[in-house]
PASEBA-1860 file (N, C-alpha, C; in nm, 3 decimals):
! residues 301
1> MTARLLWL> 28.251/3.361/-10.049/28.375/3.254/-10.015/28.299/3.174/-9.859 ~ 28.255/3.089/-9.830/28.232/3.026/-9.725/28.254/3.046/-9.619 ~ 28.220/3.045/-9.505/28.276/3.054/-9.401/28.413/2.958/-9.342 ~ 28.389/2.826/-9.370/28.550/2.736/-9.365/28.634/2.800/-9.451 ~ 28.594/2.855/-9.594/28.753/2.916/-9.623/28.813/3.039/-9.573 ~ 28.689/3.125/-9.515/28.737/3.261/-9.473/28.793/3.206/-9.338 ~ 28.743/3.154/-9.244/28.814/3.080/-9.142/28.903/3.005/-9.144 ~ 28.951/2.933/-9.255/29.073/2.899/-9.285/29.190/2.990/-9.300
9> DVARGLAV> 29.105/3.092/-9.381/29.280/3.202/-9.414/29.237/3.263/-9.304 ~ 29.170/3.271/-9.202/29.181/3.364/-9.027/29.308/3.273/-8.969 ~ 29.292/3.131/-8.978/29.361/3.056/-8.894/29.508/3.073/-8.982 ~ 29.502/3.079/-9.109/29.646/3.085/-9.205/29.705/3.202/-9.133 ~ 29.657/3.321/-9.115/29.673/3.482/-9.107/29.748/3.462/-8.919 ~ 29.663/3.389/-8.833/29.686/3.348/-8.739/29.848/3.291/-8.724 ~ 29.825/3.214/-8.782/30.012/3.139/-8.782/30.098/3.236/-8.845 ~ 30.076/3.325/-8.972/30.156/3.408/-9.007/30.165/3.510/-8.893
17> LAMFAFHF> 30.116/3.547/-8.794/30.151/3.628/-8.686/30.251/3.584/-8.589 ~ 30.222/3.495/-8.587/30.324/3.342/-8.463/30.419/3.367/-8.549 ~ 30.448/3.363/-8.675/30.553/3.366/-8.754/30.644/3.445/-8.730 ~ 30.578/3.592/-8.759/30.642/3.672/-8.744/30.716/3.727/-8.556 ~ 30.620/3.690/-8.492/30.617/3.652/-8.365/30.787/3.608/-8.341 ~ 30.792/3.481/-8.387/30.889/3.393/-8.345/30.995/3.437/-8.407 ~ 31.027/3.478/-8.541/31.111/3.510/-8.585/31.189/3.644/-8.543 ~ 31.101/3.737/-8.494/31.113/3.898/-8.398/31.210/3.879/-8.367
25> GWDLGHFG> 31.148/3.759/-8.267/31.235/3.709/-8.164/31.386/3.673/-8.125 ~ 31.351/3.570/-8.266/31.484/3.541/-8.254/31.573/3.633/-8.342 ~ 31.537/3.704/-8.415/31.629/3.844/-8.459/31.675/3.905/-8.339 ~ 31.584/3.957/-8.272/31.634/4.012/-8.115/31.735/3.944/-8.070 ~ 31.759/3.849/-8.061/31.881/3.703/-7.968/31.983/3.735/-8.092 ~ 31.967/3.750/-8.248/32.052/3.744/-8.323/32.147/3.897/-8.303 ~ 32.061/3.949/-8.279/32.115/4.089/-8.303/32.173/4.167/-8.153 ~ 32.138/4.094/-8.063/32.204/4.059/-7.918/32.097/4.221/-7.828
33> HIDPDIPY> 31.996/4.244/-7.852/31.917/4.305/-7.803/31.837/4.226/-7.664 ~ 31.822/4.085/-7.675/31.812/4.015/-7.570/31.890/3.944/-7.577 ~ 31.909/3.824/-7.436/31.959/3.715/-7.425/32.015/3.596/-7.565 ~ 32.070/3.613/-7.593/32.118/3.518/-7.746/32.044/3.360/-7.722 ~ 32.033/3.379/-7.612/32.010/3.177/-7.530/31.839/3.157/-7.561 ~ 31.775/3.284/-7.569/31.669/3.272/-7.537/31.595/3.201/-7.682 ~ 31.631/3.282/-7.808/31.535/3.163/-7.911/31.623/3.021/-7.921 ~ 31.691/2.950/-7.786/31.748/2.825/-7.818/31.690/2.737/-7.716
41> TDAYKAFG> 31.629/2.792/-7.645/31.535/2.762/-7.508/31.432/2.633/-7.526 ~ 31.380/2.564/-7.490/31.315/2.434/-7.505/31.185/2.523/-7.567 ~ 31.081/2.587/-7.480/30.998/2.668/-7.469/30.996/2.771/-7.590 ~ 31.108/2.824/-7.612/31.096/2.896/-7.753/31.077/2.783/-7.907 ~ 31.190/2.710/-7.858/31.186/2.596/-7.966/31.023/2.547/-7.984 ~ 30.972/2.513/-7.884/30.812/2.483/-7.909/30.723/2.555/-7.937 ~ 30.754/2.699/-7.960/30.642/2.753/-7.998/30.694/2.803/-8.157 ~ 30.820/2.750/-8.203/30.824/2.712/-8.337/30.770/2.650/-8.385
49> HATAASFL> 30.831/2.526/-8.288/30.744/2.425/-8.384/30.639/2.355/-8.370 ~ 30.469/2.421/-8.273/30.369/2.447/-8.299/30.352/2.551/-8.444 ~ 30.448/2.648/-8.424/30.371/2.767/-8.533/30.379/2.659/-8.697 ~ 30.489/2.592/-8.669/30.501/2.514/-8.862/30.439/2.414/-8.855 ~ 30.384/2.320/-8.749/30.292/2.253/-8.740/30.129/2.282/-8.792 ~ 30.125/2.423/-8.785/29.980/2.463/-8.777/30.002/2.511/-8.906 ~ 30.125/2.562/-8.965/30.117/2.583/-9.120/30.129/2.458/-9.223 ~ 30.120/2.337/-9.175/30.147/2.245/-9.260/30.024/2.156/-9.219
57> FIAGVSLA> 29.964/2.171/-9.146/29.794/2.147/-9.131/29.736/2.234/-9.149 ~ 29.742/2.338/-9.195/29.626/2.436/-9.288/29.678/2.391/-9.426 ~ 29.795/2.353/-9.481/29.841/2.338/-9.600/29.758/2.194/-9.636 ~ 29.789/2.115/-9.552/29.686/1.954/-9.637/29.529/2.005/-9.659 ~ 29.457/2.125/-9.511/29.309/2.120/-9.516/29.288/2.204/-9.675 ~ 29.403/2.299/-9.692/29.356/2.367/-9.829/29.366/2.267/-9.941 ~ 29.447/2.202/-9.905/29.504/2.074/-10.043/29.380/1.992/-10.088 ~ 29.315/1.957/-9.931/29.187/1.853/-9.939/29.066/1.952/-9.996
65> LAHGTAFR> 29.074/2.065/-9.968/28.945/2.129/-10.036/28.943/2.163/-10.160 ~ 29.077/2.230/-10.169/29.098/2.258/-10.319/29.070/2.160/-10.438 ~ 29.038/2.014/-10.410/29.023/1.888/-10.513/28.955/1.751/-10.453 ~ 28.859/1.882/-10.339/28.792/1.765/-10.279/28.695/1.705/-10.393 ~ 28.580/1.790/-10.459/28.527/1.703/-10.573/28.581/1.638/-10.660 ~ 28.680/1.725/-10.725/28.748/1.724/-10.833/28.901/1.745/-10.840 ~ 29.000/1.661/-10.873/29.135/1.671/-10.864/29.182/1.771/-10.992 ~ 29.209/1.919/-10.969/29.212/2.010/-11.077/29.373/2.040/-11.112
73> ARAYWRRL> 29.417/1.974/-11.177/29.530/1.927/-11.215/29.659/2.053/-11.255 ~ 29.573/2.144/-11.336/29.635/2.253/-11.342/29.722/2.349/-11.231 ~ 29.603/2.374/-11.133/29.640/2.396/-11.011/29.724/2.400/-10.925 ~ 29.726/2.259/-10.944/29.793/2.168/-10.840/29.933/2.158/-10.898 ~ 29.960/2.135/-11.010/30.088/2.124/-11.043/30.178/2.272/-11.044 ~ 30.095/2.420/-11.050/30.047/2.541/-11.053/30.128/2.573/-10.923 ~ 30.068/2.540/-10.795/30.111/2.554/-10.702/30.255/2.507/-10.636 ~ 30.229/2.404/-10.723/30.340/2.282/-10.656/30.506/2.356/-10.711
81> ALLIGASL> 30.460/2.401/-10.848/30.560/2.459/-10.875/30.614/2.634/-10.792 ~ 30.505/2.704/-10.782/30.519/2.758/-10.706/30.628/2.768/-10.560 ~ 30.576/2.640/-10.480/30.635/2.587/-10.390/30.772/2.596/-10.417 ~ 30.796/2.540/-10.500/30.940/2.427/-10.557/31.044/2.638/-10.538 ~ 30.971/2.663/-10.648/31.076/2.805/-10.672/31.094/2.879/-10.555 ~ 30.960/2.889/-10.440/31.028/2.950/-10.366/31.127/2.930/-10.225 ~ 31.122/2.780/-10.245/31.219/2.714/-10.155/31.350/2.694/-10.202 ~ 31.359/2.725/-10.367/31.464/2.746/-10.421/31.557/2.858/-10.359
89> LVSGGTYI> 31.448/2.960/-10.367/31.488/3.141/-10.334/31.489/3.123/-10.210 ~ 31.444/3.057/-10.125/31.516/3.082/-9.977/31.658/2.964/-9.957 ~ 31.670/2.894/-9.990/31.788/2.788/-10.032/31.911/2.901/-10.055 ~ 31.907/2.981/-10.141/32.003/3.050/-10.206/32.008/3.149/-10.158 ~ 31.881/3.281/-10.079/31.939/3.325/-10.043/31.994/3.309/-9.890 ~ 31.969/3.194/-9.803/32.034/3.204/-9.696/32.158/3.110/-9.696 ~ 32.164/3.048/-9.832/32.305/3.020/-9.855/32.417/3.178/-9.891 ~ 32.372/3.240/-9.894/32.455/3.368/-9.937/32.440/3.424/-9.813
97> AFPSSFVF> 32.383/3.420/-9.706/32.347/3.509/-9.553/32.420/3.445/-9.453 ~ 32.425/3.299/-9.484/32.463/3.195/-9.364/32.513/3.051/-9.437 ~ 32.651/3.092/-9.494/32.645/2.968/-9.607/32.660/2.822/-9.496 ~ 32.700/2.831/-9.375/32.771/2.739/-9.314/32.611/2.658/-9.246 ~ 32.490/2.725/-9.255/32.343/2.720/-9.187/32.236/2.737/-9.274 ~ 32.297/2.716/-9.465/32.172/2.762/-9.464/32.063/2.665/-9.484 ~ 31.916/2.719/-9.530/31.778/2.626/-9.548/31.799/2.545/-9.639 ~ 31.858/2.455/-9.610/31.840/2.327/-9.742/31.745/2.248/-9.755
105> FGILHCIA> 31.603/2.246/-9.660/31.482/2.163/-9.586/31.381/2.211/-9.530 ~ 31.372/2.352/-9.499/31.295/2.419/-9.453/31.152/2.365/-9.472 ~ 31.078/2.483/-9.413/30.942/2.445/-9.378/30.802/2.430/-9.520 ~ 30.907/2.521/-9.633/30.850/2.530/-9.777/30.923/2.410/-9.844 ~ 31.018/2.372/-9.863/31.068/2.279/-9.892/30.984/2.127/-9.854 ~ 30.916/2.128/-9.720/30.810/2.016/-9.627/30.692/2.004/-9.686 ~ 30.638/2.120/-9.719/30.509/2.172/-9.772/30.512/2.122/-9.934 ~ 30.665/2.105/-9.998/30.583/2.083/-10.137/30.634/1.904/-10.135
113> AASLLALP> 30.693/1.882/-10.087/30.725/1.751/-10.041/30.605/1.705/-10.019 ~ 30.547/1.713/-9.930/30.457/1.619/-9.849/30.303/1.692/-9.958 ~ 30.333/1.748/-10.041/30.183/1.825/-10.111/30.191/1.663/-10.231 ~ 30.317/1.639/-10.295/30.352/1.521/-10.334/30.318/1.396/-10.304 ~ 30.341/1.370/-10.174/30.336/1.280/-10.109/30.178/1.273/-10.064 ~ 30.099/1.398/-10.041/29.936/1.349/-10.010/29.836/1.314/-10.139 ~ 29.956/1.275/-10.285/29.865/1.324/-10.362/29.753/1.255/-10.397 ~ 29.820/1.052/-10.344/29.720/0.960/-10.354/29.634/0.948/-10.265
121> FLFAPWPA> 29.656/1.052/-10.152/29.516/1.061/-10.043/29.447/1.127/-10.062 ~ 29.451/1.243/-10.174/29.322/1.337/-10.173/29.233/1.246/-10.237 ~ 29.246/1.088/-10.327/29.121/1.019/-10.380/29.118/0.870/-10.300 ~ 29.219/0.854/-10.183/29.151/0.774/-10.082/29.059/0.833/-9.957 ~ 29.039/0.736/-9.893/28.900/0.753/-9.749/28.992/0.802/-9.679 ~ 28.930/0.898/-9.578/29.015/0.964/-9.489/29.104/0.883/-9.390 ~ 29.054/0.791/-9.340/29.132/0.704/-9.255/29.310/0.709/-9.344 ~ 29.323/0.713/-9.459/29.396/0.699/-9.487/29.499/0.752/-9.493
129> AFVAGVAL> 29.459/0.846/-9.496/29.553/1.008/-9.476/29.607/1.032/-9.340 ~ 29.513/0.987/-9.224/29.529/1.007/-9.107/29.629/0.897/-9.045 ~ 29.615/0.795/-9.078/29.721/0.663/-9.076/29.862/0.700/-9.130 ~ 29.855/0.748/-9.210/29.992/0.783/-9.304/30.048/0.903/-9.205 ~ 29.983/1.003/-9.188/30.035/1.100/-9.088/30.105/1.091/-8.963 ~ 30.001/1.028/-8.904/30.022/0.936/-8.736/30.164/0.827/-8.797 ~ 30.176/0.795/-8.874/30.326/0.695/-8.907/30.434/0.810/-8.977 ~ 30.376/0.890/-9.009/30.488/0.981/-9.014/30.577/1.029/-8.897
137> VAASFFAR> 30.506/1.096/-8.829/30.526/1.105/-8.656/30.603/1.032/-8.583 ~ 30.555/0.894/-8.585/30.560/0.765/-8.537/30.702/0.766/-8.577 ~ 30.750/0.777/-8.716/30.858/0.748/-8.735/30.996/0.791/-8.695 ~ 30.956/0.943/-8.680/31.043/1.041/-8.634/31.111/0.998/-8.483 ~ 31.009/0.954/-8.396/31.074/0.846/-8.255/31.107/0.712/-8.305 ~ 31.068/0.682/-8.331/31.125/0.490/-8.367/31.213/0.429/-8.488 ~ 31.202/0.534/-8.540/31.274/0.446/-8.715/31.416/0.556/-8.713 ~ 31.458/0.629/-8.661/31.555/0.640/-8.632/31.669/0.575/-8.700
145> ASFFDAPW> 31.812/0.591/-8.746/31.898/0.508/-8.735/32.030/0.568/-8.836 ~ 32.109/0.547/-8.787/32.261/0.569/-8.841/32.276/0.524/-9.006 ~ 32.170/0.492/-9.062/32.184/0.463/-9.170/32.195/0.603/-9.271 ~ 32.094/0.693/-9.180/31.995/0.815/-9.268/32.105/0.890/-9.200 ~ 32.236/0.905/-9.142/32.286/1.022/-9.095/32.350/1.090/-9.245 ~ 32.392/0.995/-9.371/32.422/1.044/-9.503/32.368/1.193/-9.501 ~ 32.447/1.265/-9.559/32.349/1.423/-9.575/32.270/1.403/-9.672 ~ 32.233/1.339/-9.772/32.141/1.340/-9.892/32.054/1.241/-9.840
153> FWWTGLST> 32.008/1.183/-9.728/31.931/1.151/-9.605/31.818/1.230/-9.541 ~ 31.929/1.372/-9.510/31.875/1.423/-9.357/31.735/1.464/-9.422 ~ 31.657/1.508/-9.590/31.560/1.537/-9.549/31.452/1.433/-9.504 ~ 31.458/1.281/-9.494/31.365/1.226/-9.380/31.350/1.258/-9.265 ~ 31.451/1.319/-9.217/31.404/1.337/-9.084/31.485/1.199/-8.960 ~ 31.512/1.103/-9.032/31.542/0.956/-8.970/31.657/0.997/-8.935 ~ 31.770/1.076/-8.979/31.938/1.040/-8.902/31.931/1.060/-8.751 ~ 32.002/1.029/-8.676/32.025/1.012/-8.554/32.070/1.158/-8.487
161> FEPLTNDY> 32.076/1.260/-8.561/32.150/1.377/-8.499/32.031/1.490/-8.622 ~ 32.055/1.637/-8.527/31.982/1.690/-8.634/32.108/1.836/-8.697 ~ 32.076/1.809/-8.849/32.181/1.845/-8.884/32.195/2.034/-8.840 ~ 32.292/2.112/-8.897/32.326/2.262/-8.880/32.225/2.372/-8.951 ~ 32.136/2.389/-8.933/32.065/2.477/-9.033/31.952/2.528/-8.961 ~ 31.929/2.705/-9.039/31.824/2.776/-8.971/31.687/2.739/-8.968 ~ 31.637/2.628/-9.066/31.499/2.576/-9.047/31.509/2.440/-9.131 ~ 31.460/2.328/-9.042/31.519/2.248/-9.039/31.306/2.160/-9.005
169> RPLAPWAG> 31.257/2.120/-9.144/31.123/2.040/-9.107/31.112/1.944/-9.232 ~ 31.175/1.818/-9.180/31.202/1.737/-9.279/31.082/1.648/-9.271 ~ 31.042/1.542/-9.407/30.970/1.435/-9.415/30.893/1.407/-9.267 ~ 30.965/1.365/-9.160/30.916/1.275/-9.050/31.000/1.345/-8.950 ~ 30.841/1.396/-8.862/30.736/1.393/-8.884/30.641/1.529/-8.944 ~ 30.723/1.601/-8.996/30.636/1.739/-9.043/30.545/1.691/-9.143 ~ 30.597/1.606/-9.257/30.459/1.625/-9.345/30.342/1.521/-9.302 ~ 30.361/1.453/-9.151/30.286/1.376/-9.111/30.149/1.500/-9.064
177> ALLIGVGA> 30.185/1.593/-9.059/30.107/1.767/-8.999/30.040/1.733/-9.115 ~ 30.058/1.765/-9.245/30.005/1.807/-9.362/29.897/1.661/-9.425 ~ 29.967/1.564/-9.399/29.878/1.467/-9.421/29.742/1.454/-9.349 ~ 29.719/1.474/-9.222/29.648/1.473/-9.089/29.553/1.577/-9.144 ~ 29.611/1.755/-9.164/29.542/1.779/-9.218/29.430/1.756/-9.332 ~ 29.494/1.643/-9.448/29.415/1.624/-9.552/29.294/1.545/-9.485 ~ 29.310/1.461/-9.391/29.265/1.361/-9.362/29.126/1.406/-9.289 ~ 29.205/1.546/-9.218/29.073/1.651/-9.129/28.972/1.679/-9.200
185> AKLARLGS> 29.025/1.752/-9.333/28.909/1.791/-9.443/28.829/1.742/-9.498 ~ 28.874/1.542/-9.512/28.794/1.494/-9.589/28.731/1.427/-9.491 ~ 28.754/1.452/-9.332/28.618/1.361/-9.269/28.564/1.487/-9.294 ~ 28.574/1.634/-9.252/28.470/1.707/-9.211/28.416/1.704/-9.320 ~ 28.445/1.713/-9.455/28.310/1.718/-9.622/28.267/1.575/-9.571 ~ 28.280/1.483/-9.506/28.201/1.399/-9.493/28.117/1.457/-9.397 ~ 28.101/1.472/-9.305/27.998/1.512/-9.196/27.932/1.659/-9.227 ~ 27.943/1.701/-9.369/27.887/1.834/-9.434/27.913/1.925/-9.302
193> AVVEDSRG> 28.005/1.947/-9.214/28.021/2.056/-9.176/28.086/2.151/-9.182 ~ 27.940/2.245/-9.272/27.979/2.373/-9.328/27.877/2.481/-9.305 ~ 27.949/2.537/-9.247/27.852/2.693/-9.208/27.821/2.788/-9.314 ~ 27.745/2.839/-9.369/27.786/2.932/-9.506/27.765/3.046/-9.454 ~ 27.751/3.133/-9.297/27.812/3.245/-9.289/27.919/3.317/-9.292 ~ 27.969/3.368/-9.361/28.116/3.417/-9.415/28.120/3.586/-9.365 ~ 28.012/3.622/-9.238/28.065/3.797/-9.229/28.164/3.802/-9.075 ~ 28.209/3.894/-9.119/28.330/3.900/-9.025/28.392/4.060/-9.030
201> GAPTRGLA> 28.393/4.102/-8.923/28.459/4.276/-8.851/28.608/4.254/-8.933 ~ 28.699/4.376/-8.887/28.789/4.390/-8.972/28.884/4.324/-8.907 ~ 28.897/4.270/-8.768/29.040/4.169/-8.744/29.002/4.038/-8.816 ~ 28.879/4.018/-8.811/28.864/3.917/-8.964/28.914/3.938/-9.058 ~ 28.867/4.007/-9.147/28.882/4.052/-9.289/29.075/4.085/-9.296 ~ 29.107/4.139/-9.186/29.294/4.159/-9.121/29.332/4.025/-9.112 ~ 29.290/3.915/-9.046/29.391/3.810/-9.044/29.334/3.748/-9.165 ~ 29.229/3.763/-9.270/29.246/3.667/-9.366/29.279/3.713/-9.498
209> FLGRRSLA> 29.331/3.866/-9.505/29.408/3.909/-9.575/29.599/3.875/-9.584 ~ 29.592/3.842/-9.445/29.741/3.784/-9.420/29.709/3.632/-9.466 ~ 29.612/3.574/-9.396/29.617/3.440/-9.478/29.649/3.381/-9.602 ~ 29.574/3.477/-9.691/29.547/3.492/-9.838/29.718/3.516/-9.909 ~ 29.801/3.606/-9.775/29.897/3.626/-9.874/29.990/3.563/-9.787 ~ 30.017/3.483/-9.754/30.126/3.374/-9.621/30.202/3.334/-9.705 ~ 30.234/3.293/-9.847/30.385/3.255/-9.901/30.455/3.424/-9.954 ~ 30.382/3.488/-9.989/30.467/3.651/-10.021/30.504/3.644/-9.872
217> LYLIHQPV> 30.436/3.672/-9.787/30.487/3.747/-9.622/30.616/3.646/-9.547 ~ 30.590/3.530/-9.627/30.721/3.440/-9.522/30.835/3.448/-9.638 ~ 30.821/3.493/-9.739/30.942/3.514/-9.831/31.003/3.658/-9.767 ~ 30.901/3.760/-9.775/30.961/3.914/-9.752/31.005/3.958/-9.576 ~ 30.951/3.862/-9.484/30.946/3.925/-9.317/31.049/3.927/-9.348 ~ 31.146/3.839/-9.309/31.279/3.798/-9.268/31.371/3.907/-9.267 ~ 31.390/3.940/-9.470/31.472/4.007/-9.503/31.467/4.129/-9.477 ~ 31.312/4.185/-9.440/31.274/4.317/-9.402/31.291/4.358/-9.240
225> FFAGFTAV> 31.330/4.226/-9.147/31.314/4.232/-9.028/31.521/4.284/-9.023 ~ 31.555/4.185/-9.081/31.683/4.203/-9.092/31.792/4.301/-9.150 ~ 31.714/4.391/-9.237/31.725/4.557/-9.297/31.715/4.638/-9.146 ~ 31.559/4.598/-9.088/31.526/4.665/-8.972/31.662/4.674/-8.849 ~ 31.660/4.592/-8.862/31.763/4.557/-8.696/31.912/4.594/-8.764 ~ 31.994/4.599/-8.914/32.047/4.602/-8.908/32.074/4.786/-8.932 ~ 31.951/4.804/-9.009/31.987/4.972/-8.975/31.950/5.037/-8.860 ~ 31.901/4.979/-8.736/31.914/5.037/-8.601/32.063/5.027/-8.529
233> AMLLAPMP> 32.084/4.927/-8.578/32.243/4.875/-8.512/32.356/4.961/-8.552 ~ 32.339/4.999/-8.681/32.393/5.105/-8.762/32.392/5.264/-8.673 ~ 32.254/5.257/-8.667/32.217/5.400/-8.608/32.297/5.418/-8.472 ~ 32.276/5.288/-8.389/32.293/5.327/-8.207/32.437/5.335/-8.183 ~ 32.546/5.266/-8.297/32.650/5.253/-8.290/32.748/5.352/-8.292 ~ 32.841/5.342/-8.172/32.887/5.486/-8.196/32.984/5.508/-8.271 ~ 32.990/5.648/-8.297/33.060/5.708/-8.417/33.215/5.678/-8.381 ~ 33.309/5.674/-8.474/33.481/5.638/-8.463/33.531/5.766/-8.371
241> NAHFEEAC> 33.440/5.892/-8.394/33.518/5.958/-8.359/33.486/5.947/-8.163 ~ 33.418/5.972/-8.169/33.348/5.913/-8.024/33.420/5.849/-7.937 ~ 33.510/5.730/-7.944/33.597/5.624/-7.939/33.751/5.703/-7.915 ~ 33.761/5.792/-8.019/33.887/5.840/-8.019/33.861/5.977/-7.928 ~ 33.786/6.027/-7.919/33.781/6.115/-7.828/33.819/6.072/-7.658 ~ 33.733/5.962/-7.645/33.745/5.922/-7.508/33.822/5.857/-7.480 ~ 33.946/5.796/-7.572/34.088/5.721/-7.600/34.159/5.860/-7.542 ~ 34.166/5.968/-7.619/34.228/6.042/-7.611/34.205/6.141/-7.508
249> RAQCVASG> 34.148/6.173/-7.455/34.117/6.246/-7.297/34.191/6.158/-7.190 ~ 34.150/6.013/-7.186/34.188/5.930/-7.106/34.340/5.929/-7.103 ~ 34.427/5.896/-7.230/34.553/5.928/-7.231/34.628/6.069/-7.196 ~ 34.553/6.215/-7.238/34.618/6.307/-7.176/34.618/6.315/-7.042 ~ 34.495/6.310/-6.993/34.470/6.291/-6.832/34.574/6.186/-6.756 ~ 34.600/6.089/-6.835/34.697/6.001/-6.765/34.844/6.058/-6.737 ~ 34.892/6.130/-6.841/35.001/6.205/-6.872/35.049/6.334/-6.779 ~ 34.915/6.353/-6.695/34.887/6.485/-6.638/34.833/6.594/-6.656
257> AEAQKCER> 34.829/6.624/-6.731/34.751/6.744/-6.793/34.587/6.808/-6.713 ~ 34.558/6.867/-6.723/34.436/6.941/-6.686/34.288/6.861/-6.766 ~ 34.215/6.768/-6.699/34.115/6.712/-6.730/34.003/6.804/-6.836 ~ 34.008/6.942/-6.795/33.928/7.072/-6.878/34.026/7.085/-7.045 ~ 34.137/7.078/-6.985/34.197/7.136/-7.083/34.251/6.977/-7.198 ~ 34.271/6.890/-7.171/34.222/6.777/-7.237/34.115/6.770/-7.311 ~ 33.998/6.751/-7.230/33.880/6.747/-7.355/33.881/6.880/-7.440 ~ 33.929/6.998/-7.413/33.911/7.084/-7.552/34.047/7.041/-7.616
265> ACDCVARE> 34.118/6.999/-7.605/34.250/6.959/-7.693/34.196/6.868/-7.799 ~ 34.153/6.758/-7.724/34.107/6.639/-7.799/34.010/6.646/-7.866 ~ 33.915/6.713/-7.833/33.761/6.777/-7.874/33.819/6.827/-8.012 ~ 33.928/6.972/-8.010/33.996/7.006/-8.150/34.016/6.905/-8.254 ~ 34.147/6.826/-8.179/34.182/6.700/-8.280/34.060/6.641/-8.328 ~ 33.943/6.592/-8.296/33.834/6.506/-8.328/33.805/6.615/-8.506 ~ 33.789/6.744/-8.393/33.717/6.822/-8.538/33.812/6.849/-8.659 ~ 33.939/6.847/-8.632/34.008/6.877/-8.725/34.032/6.779/-8.832
273> AAREDALP> 34.022/6.624/-8.749/34.056/6.538/-8.821/33.922/6.479/-8.910 ~ 33.793/6.528/-8.863/33.681/6.534/-8.925/33.683/6.568/-9.052 ~ 33.790/6.677/-9.104/33.722/6.794/-9.212/33.836/6.688/-9.316 ~ 33.931/6.557/-9.268/33.955/6.494/-9.363/33.905/6.365/-9.405 ~ 33.787/6.373/-9.357/33.661/6.270/-9.335/33.680/6.167/-9.330 ~ 33.772/6.117/-9.228/33.827/6.000/-9.156/33.959/6.032/-9.086 ~ 33.935/5.954/-8.882/34.059/5.957/-8.810/34.183/5.899/-8.910 ~ 34.303/5.972/-8.867/34.408/5.899/-8.932/34.422/5.785/-8.855
281> DAATDEGR> 34.465/5.684/-8.893/34.522/5.552/-8.865/34.643/5.574/-8.728 ~ 34.656/5.571/-8.618/34.744/5.577/-8.528/34.818/5.458/-8.507 ~ 34.807/5.321/-8.562/34.827/5.221/-8.597/34.971/5.212/-8.693 ~ 34.967/5.370/-8.768/35.115/5.341/-8.860/35.203/5.494/-8.854 ~ 35.270/5.472/-8.887/35.354/5.611/-8.891/35.329/5.770/-8.926 ~ 35.272/5.718/-9.053/35.201/5.794/-9.147/35.110/5.846/-9.078 ~ 35.005/5.817/-9.004/34.884/5.842/-8.950/34.931/5.870/-8.791 ~ 35.010/5.836/-8.713/35.053/5.904/-8.612/35.121/6.068/-8.620
289> ARLEKIAR> 35.198/6.046/-8.729/35.261/6.170/-8.759/35.159/6.286/-8.778 ~ 35.018/6.257/-8.853/34.975/6.340/-8.857/34.860/6.333/-8.732 ~ 34.845/6.301/-8.692/34.754/6.323/-8.524/34.839/6.413/-8.462 ~ 34.994/6.381/-8.484/35.092/6.450/-8.357/35.072/6.658/-8.453 ~ 35.108/6.649/-8.577/35.062/6.767/-8.646/34.915/6.864/-8.555 ~ 34.799/6.734/-8.620/34.687/6.804/-8.596/34.671/6.875/-8.396 ~ 34.725/6.773/-8.312/34.733/6.793/-8.217/34.792/6.923/-8.195 ~ 34.921/6.949/-8.262/35.038/7.079/-8.242/34.951/7.189/-8.255
297> ACVVK> 34.881/7.168/-8.352/34.778/7.331/-8.418/34.699/7.334/-8.301 ~ 34.621/7.197/-8.287/34.529/7.237/-8.168/34.585/7.342/-8.048 ~ 34.679/7.271/-8.044/34.752/7.337/-7.857/34.748/7.466/-7.903 ~ 34.843/7.493/-8.039/34.884/7.658/-8.058/34.725/7.767/-8.043 ~ 34.622/7.678/-8.121/34.472/7.740/-8.108/34.482/7.766/-7.924
END
């Protein structure tokens, strides 16, 4: 592996870590561990945009390097099929979890579509990819029109509003970052800017390891984060008995009984009810009758 490819993997690994940090912070807000408005601040969104742009730029560089001397059709179409399959998996998974804001054109969709768009630029001089990339970025500012507000045009990025979705990376401007990456890689090859030393310490190798597995990590990291946060939420959630005992003691004391007697009686009721696997529902006649029977038994004790 040349230093160029090693450091490309390292750069992709750094982008993976940034992605982890971004989504971890988003999940903290989603589960209420931090102010839920923080992930929607301009600064936080800028962090997410920078991370996405780095992934797309690196994807463009990788695409140009992979087919710089000769177009490897089989590898290209295999990679494209993998990206399309992963995109569909993301759309399906997010539709199940967030049906009103599922990902219909996120970063994987964009990389797949932009890879097709970049195909002719792999054979063109490097300025062509630069010009096309800059044009796509500019279009997102100057070519928006109500004509593109229909849902079947949202993938262009030229609508006058941003659709409700958890990850939105339309062609304009995001495919521009990939095309600029193609141009940068082709320009670097023209300049013969290749260093053959591929040595690196443990941190370098670790980042390169992450970079080489970026697609798999992208697909699994959010389900893992969500499962972890859900488990923590379940562990930290107060048990139903705790709510019952608090309400029972408050009601008992309010009736004029001594606090110590109320505490003993309510603890007894909770223990006896727990033997039935669940507290009777006090909202029903049957449940109230059962609680009263348990309470009388506890008073007798």
